[in-house]
C-alpha positions as semicolon CSV with decimal commas, in nm:
position;residue;x (nm);y (nm);z (nm)
1;X;1,961;-5,678;3,602
2;X;1,878;-5,384;3,434
3;X;2,166;-5,099;3,495
4;X;2,096;-4,770;3,553
5;X;2,039;-4,468;3,403
6;X;2,383;-4,286;3,560
7;X;2,511;-4,578;3,466
8;X;2,361;-4,572;3,109
9;X;2,501;-4,167;3,121
10;X;2,832;-4,297;3,150
11;X;2,806;-4,512;2,859
12;X;2,632;-4,250;2,707
13;X;2,995;-4,046;2,776
14;X;3,259;-4,304;2,700
15;X;3,090;-4,325;2,342
16;X;3,102;-3,954;2,273
17;X;3,493;-3,975;2,373
18;X;3,506;-4,305;2,139
19;X;3,404;-4,079;1,830
20;X;3,667;-3,875;1,946
21;X;3,917;-4,161;1,877
22;X;3,750;-4,275;1,582
23;X;3,787;-3,937;1,421
24;X;4,154;-3,918;1,542
25;X;4,266;-4,265;1,397
26;X;4,069;-4,228;1,088
27;X;4,283;-3,954;0,990
28;X;4,587;-4,157;1,094
29;X;4,495;-4,416;0,874
30;X;4,423;-4,218;0,560
31;X;4,747;-4,058;0,597
32;X;4,946;-4,360;0,661
33;X;4,781;-4,560;0,345
34;X;4,835;-4,248;0,132
35;X;5,186;-4,229;0,236
36;X;5,294;-4,605;0,202
37;X;5,048;-4,572;-0,146
38;X;5,351;-4,729;-0,342
39;X;5,374;-5,082;-0,115
40;X;5,006;-5,195;-0,295
41;X;4,978;-5,430;-0,593
42;X;4,605;-5,340;-0,629
43;X;4,601;-4,968;-0,513
44;X;4,239;-4,919;-0,630
45;X;4,101;-5,131;-0,420
46;X;4,294;-4,991;-0,150
47;X;4,158;-4,646;-0,204
48;X;3,817;-4,798;-0,239
49;X;3,906;-4,983;0,112
50;X;4,027;-4,690;0,279
51;X;3,706;-4,502;0,140
52;X;3,470;-4,731;0,295
53;X;3,661;-4,738;0,635
54;X;3,601;-4,392;0,677
55;X;3,220;-4,372;0,504
56;X;3,217;-4,641;0,774
57;X;3,368;-4,369;1,088
58;X;3,103;-4,157;1,006
59;X;2,833;-4,401;1,009
60;X;2,951;-4,559;1,336
61;X;2,989;-4,201;1,476
62;X;2,621;-4,160;1,401
63;X;2,516;-4,477;1,512
64;X;2,669;-4,531;1,852
65;X;2,506;-4,147;1,919
66;X;2,155;-4,309;1,949
67;X;2,157;-4,516;2,255
68;X;1,882;-4,713;2,081
69;X;2,099;-4,787;1,789
70;X;2,366;-5,020;2,041
71;X;2,233;-5,328;1,950
72;X;2,447;-5,614;1,965
73;X;2,406;-5,626;1,533
74;X;2,612;-5,269;1,558
75;X;2,879;-5,413;1,747
76;X;2,955;-5,723;1,611
77;X;2,942;-5,543;1,225
78;X;3,164;-5,305;1,351
79;X;3,396;-5,591;1,488
80;X;3,323;-5,741;1,158
81;X;3,458;-5,455;0,863
82;X;3,788;-5,444;1,089
83;X;3,834;-5,796;1,071
84;X;3,791;-5,765;0,732
85;X;3,982;-5,488;0,634
86;X;4,299;-5,652;0,789
87;X;4,186;-5,974;0,659
88;X;4,262;-5,831;0,288
89;X;4,572;-5,694;0,322
90;X;4,767;-5,932;0,223
91;X;4,594;-5,948;-0,105
92;X;4,538;-5,598;-0,139
93;X;4,953;-5,538;-0,042
94;X;5,152;-5,874;-0,102
95;X;5,201;-6,129;0,133
96;X;5,538;-5,975;0,284
97;X;5,325;-5,701;0,410
98;X;5,412;-5,528;0,747
99;X;5,135;-5,286;0,864
100;X;4,785;-5,362;0,775
101;X;4,534;-5,111;0,586
102;X;4,302;-4,998;0,891
103;X;4,603;-5,008;1,166
104;X;4,529;-4,828;1,445
105;X;4,169;-4,751;1,314
106;X;4,109;-5,091;1,423
107;X;4,069;-4,929;1,758
108;X;3,722;-4,792;1,720
109;X;3,541;-5,133;1,722
110;X;3,754;-5,295;1,980
111;X;3,673;-4,996;2,207
112;X;3,329;-4,984;2,167
113;X;3,309;-5,381;2,281
114;X;3,502;-5,273;2,577
115;X;3,275;-5,018;2,662
116;X;2,958;-5,237;2,615
117;X;3,006;-5,608;2,756
118;X;3,319;-5,453;2,988
119;X;3,643;-5,684;3,011
120;X;3,517;-5,975;2,867
121;X;3,361;-5,762;2,492
122;X;3,773;-5,630;2,506
123;X;3,965;-5,942;2,524
124;X;3,683;-6,188;2,234
125;X;3,769;-5,835;2,042
126;X;4,122;-5,820;2,111
127;X;4,144;-6,186;2,036
128;X;3,986;-6,160;1,677
129;X;4,187;-5,869;1,611
130;X;4,500;-5,988;1,728
131;X;4,439;-6,365;1,520
132;X;4,360;-6,196;1,231
133;X;4,649;-5,992;1,231
134;X;4,888;-6,253;1,296
135;X;4,781;-6,581;1,106
136;X;4,841;-6,422;0,710
137;X;5,179;-6,380;0,881
138;X;5,460;-6,564;0,759
139;X;5,680;-6,449;1,019
140;X;5,622;-6,195;1,352
141;X;5,852;-5,941;1,452
142;X;5,905;-5,747;1,738
143;X;5,636;-5,483;1,591
144;X;5,422;-5,665;1,500
145;X;5,453;-5,888;1,852
146;X;5,407;-5,523;2,030
147;X;5,131;-5,401;1,837
148;X;4,967;-5,784;1,912
149;X;5,021;-5,779;2,279
150;X;4,923;-5,408;2,357
151;X;4,573;-5,488;2,153
152;X;4,506;-5,820;2,374
153;X;4,600;-5,674;2,724
154;X;4,480;-5,273;2,625
155;X;4,100;-5,400;2,532
156;X;4,038;-5,609;2,910
157;X;4,196;-5,331;3,066
158;X;3,987;-5,032;2,900
159;X;3,643;-5,291;2,970
160;X;3,736;-5,346;3,317
161;X;3,738;-4,958;3,359
162;X;3,484;-4,872;3,152
163;X;3,234;-5,169;3,389
164;X;3,395;-4,999;3,736
165;X;3,298;-4,629;3,624
166;X;2,974;-4,753;3,596
167;X;2,962;-4,925;3,899
168;X;3,050;-4,651;4,066
169;X;2,810;-4,428;3,922
170;X;2,569;-4,663;4,056
171;X;2,725;-4,733;4,433
172;X;2,712;-4,287;4,385
173;X;2,321;-4,307;4,285
174;X;2,261;-4,544;4,551
175;X;2,464;-4,352;4,807
176;X;2,243;-4,024;4,718
177;X;1,907;-4,215;4,738
178;X;1,996;-4,349;5,117
179;X;2,097;-3,961;5,220
180;X;1,718;-3,853;5,016
181;X;1,537;-4,137;5,246
182;X;1,733;-4,022;5,577
183;X;1,650;-3,632;5,501
184;X;1,304;-3,725;5,426
185;X;1,301;-3,999;5,735
186;X;1,381;-3,680;5,926
187;X;1,117;-3,465;5,802
188;X;0,839;-3,700;5,842
189;X;0,953;-3,737;6,247
190;X;0,928;-3,396;6,303
191;X;0,648;-3,376;6,136
192;X;0,532;-3,652;6,331
193;X;0,677;-3,591;6,643
194;X;0,520;-3,241;6,638
195;X;0,190;-3,339;6,554
196;X;0,044;-3,718;6,554
197;X;0,302;-3,826;6,825
198;X;0,219;-3,546;7,105
199;X;-0,166;-3,588;7,068
200;X;-0,146;-3,959;7,044
201;X;0,066;-3,876;7,444
202;X;-0,192;-3,665;7,507
203;X;-0,475;-3,890;7,456
204;X;-0,283;-4,156;7,633
205;X;-0,233;-3,922;7,982
206;X;-0,582;-3,778;7,991
207;X;-0,751;-4,079;7,868
208;X;-0,553;-4,282;8,168
209;X;-0,664;-4,017;8,427
210;X;-1,036;-4,034;8,306
211;X;-1,114;-4,365;8,375
212;X;-1,386;-4,610;8,200
213;X;-1,404;-4,614;7,828
214;X;-1,184;-4,353;7,822
215;X;-0,903;-4,573;7,977
216;X;-0,901;-4,788;7,703
217;X;-0,876;-4,527;7,465
218;X;-0,564;-4,386;7,646
219;X;-0,409;-4,722;7,599
220;X;-0,528;-4,763;7,232
221;X;-0,354;-4,397;7,156
222;X;-0,039;-4,518;7,404
223;X;0,006;-4,840;7,150
224;X;0,020;-4,626;6,827
225;X;0,241;-4,400;6,971
226;X;0,497;-4,640;7,040
227;X;0,440;-4,794;6,678
228;X;0,497;-4,490;6,530
229;X;0,795;-4,390;6,746
230;X;0,937;-4,794;6,627
231;X;0,841;-4,697;6,251
232;X;1,089;-4,334;6,252
233;X;1,353;-4,573;6,444
234;X;1,364;-4,892;6,231
235;X;1,528;-4,781;5,906
236;X;1,856;-4,653;6,129
237;X;1,926;-4,959;6,297
238;X;1,996;-5,200;5,996
239;X;2,388;-5,135;5,946
240;X;2,439;-5,139;5,521
241;X;2,724;-5,429;5,508
242;X;3,015;-5,474;5,168
243;X;2,782;-5,543;4,848
244;X;2,437;-5,409;4,910
245;X;2,415;-5,647;5,220
246;X;2,329;-5,614;5,581
247;X;2,412;-5,778;5,861
248;X;2,090;-5,936;6,040
249;X;2,244;-6,063;6,333
250;X;2,422;-5,715;6,410
251;X;2,082;-5,541;6,333
252;X;1,920;-5,720;6,533
253;X;2,161;-5,703;6,832
254;X;2,181;-5,348;6,793
255;X;1,822;-5,283;6,808
256;X;1,753;-5,527;7,128
257;X;2,011;-5,272;7,303
258;X;1,780;-4,997;7,221
259;X;1,456;-5,151;7,341
260;X;1,356;-5,081;7,667
261;X;1,204;-5,464;7,700
262;X;1,504;-5,664;7,871
263;X;1,622;-5,859;7,531
264;X;1,855;-6,138;7,520
265;X;1,983;-6,234;7,157
266;X;2,146;-6,511;7,051
267;X;2,278;-6,531;6,686
268;X;2,515;-6,715;6,489
269;X;2,910;-6,677;6,552
270;X;2,945;-6,537;6,230
271;X;2,805;-6,226;6,016
272;X;2,428;-6,332;5,869
273;X;2,443;-6,135;5,511
274;X;2,105;-6,058;5,377
275;X;1,937;-5,838;5,151
276;X;1,837;-5,508;5,267
277;X;1,489;-5,545;5,236
278;X;1,488;-5,906;5,449
279;X;1,667;-5,749;5,740
280;X;1,461;-5,443;5,773
281;X;1,159;-5,624;5,741
282;X;1,261;-5,901;5,943
283;X;1,361;-5,657;6,250
284;X;1,037;-5,445;6,238
285;X;0,865;-5,764;6,270
286;X;1,110;-5,866;6,555
287;X;1,060;-5,497;6,727
288;X;0,683;-5,519;6,665
289;X;0,688;-5,847;6,882
290;X;0,866;-5,655;7,136
291;X;0,666;-5,370;7,133
292;X;0,381;-5,610;7,241
293;X;0,550;-5,772;7,501
294;X;0,649;-5,422;7,644
295;X;0,235;-5,339;7,579
296;X;0,115;-5,603;7,744
297;X;0,368;-5,764;8,007
298;X;0,534;-5,455;8,087
299;X;0,867;-5,341;8,137
300;X;0,986;-5,557;8,370
301;X;0,904;-5,830;8,117
302;X;1,209;-6,017;7,974
303;X;1,272;-6,147;7,636
304;X;1,462;-6,362;7,451
305;X;1,552;-6,329;7,055
306;X;1,742;-6,633;6,884
307;X;1,849;-6,611;6,530
308;X;1,936;-6,912;6,335
309;X;2,097;-6,939;5,998
310;X;2,081;-7,204;5,694
311;X;2,134;-7,195;5,350
312;X;1,777;-7,146;5,242
313;X;1,613;-6,964;5,501
314;X;1,630;-6,758;5,813
315;X;1,465;-6,849;6,137
316;X;1,372;-6,588;6,435
317;X;1,215;-6,679;6,768
318;X;1,114;-6,393;6,978
319;X;0,987;-6,525;7,308
320;X;0,878;-6,388;7,677
321;X;0,827;-6,471;7,986
322;X;0,487;-6,323;8,038
323;X;0,111;-6,471;8,078
324;X;0,058;-6,565;7,730
325;X;-0,224;-6,459;7,496
326;X;-0,554;-6,605;7,539
327;X;-0,776;-6,807;7,285
328;X;-0,922;-6,590;7,038
329;X;-0,791;-6,225;7,150
330;X;-0,555;-6,204;6,813
331;X;-0,891;-6,220;6,615
332;X;-1,102;-6,040;6,824
333;X;-0,865;-5,691;6,793
334;X;-0,805;-5,789;6,439
335;X;-1,177;-5,728;6,372
336;X;-1,185;-5,459;6,621
337;X;-0,943;-5,303;6,378
338;X;-0,593;-5,328;6,572
339;X;-0,383;-5,460;6,316
340;X;-0,058;-5,487;6,502
341;X;0,031;-5,817;6,515
342;X;-0,177;-5,896;6,149
343;X;0,049;-5,598;5,960
344;X;0,355;-5,533;6,180
345;X;0,439;-5,918;6,206
346;X;0,244;-6,159;6,010
347;X;0,209;-5,905;5,695
348;X;0,588;-5,834;5,672
349;X;0,694;-6,199;5,722
350;X;0,438;-6,322;5,480
351;X;0,549;-6,021;5,261
352;X;0,894;-6,128;5,182
353;X;0,735;-6,535;5,143
354;X;0,788;-6,663;5,478
355;X;0,578;-6,764;5,803
356;X;0,526;-6,620;6,128
357;X;0,375;-6,862;6,382
358;X;0,270;-6,803;6,725
359;X;0,267;-7,001;6,995
360;X;0,142;-6,912;7,383
361;X;0,040;-7,090;7,710
362;X;0,085;-6,996;8,039
363;X;0,512;-6,998;7,988
364;X;0,480;-6,660;7,739
365;X;0,461;-6,659;7,428
366;X;0,680;-6,752;7,142
367;X;0,707;-6,624;6,778
368;X;0,881;-6,817;6,512
369;X;0,932;-6,585;6,206
370;X;1,103;-6,826;5,919
371;X;1,191;-6,618;5,599
372;X;1,330;-6,813;5,288
373;X;1,689;-6,688;5,139
374;X;1,614;-6,844;4,808
């Protein structure tokens, strides 16, 4: 999954902080090697290595500054240079060396891996550096052990913290997006209520009073009014659960409680966690079924909603006790441009890759909505 811009912005700031760390550890590396210059068997080669590490520090700061240049090749090269500088230490100093030439300078590559590949990258880089440091030593004293131990726990911990910061940035973006969407829904709800809904309500009342063909127009206006009100409410009835999923069972129960039709809801004993889009569209389709019951059967009708969950799919049945739908009625409504069933029910479920099957008779009407989860 591509990382959000906010997570990349956090990564940018972490690499900016790493640039400062690189400068500090490079100054420390130069100073310590100058102080220990008498420990080198090959001082000229040691000087060349130190100058090469200084040059790489400058190059690394420039390379990591641009997001496009932070490739796997750069990270591998960064770690390889650190490992190589440690590996040649026994030859440049002596087999009984104490401190490696780069010393704490290797933290630059370690932290870069931790930032980019999080705790796994920090662990891999830490193991590579620890093994390179310990293998050539004839004996390991307390100081060597302490340094290696800090590297092995520091790399994964820093990586985990970097991952947590990026995840928090993504969650903050999601929360801000949800707040903005809620504000926009409120604004649209006001606009619809102040304009379209009032006109539809007036048309419904005057059409019913006029009778004849105007009564049909009023009835259609009433259907559209209820559909619009349902659309305004639908986003607010899907409670968000942990992990970016929602409990479909809870959402169905909340929606049914607020619906004018008497609805009995039967769901599995536990939560039915699904993606937000699956829950939102399924709840909206069930609500559309109940709106049809209210429109065509009346407020005294009864309806039943049964939700069943399987590992690969969810099935929601909606049944009422009305007189049923006469054959060809849905096709006739669709040909007249009344797309309530085609769009609000079948369209939503089919967009999720599922099926919406209707059966009707003198006993009433039943919709079976099946949505795959795979």
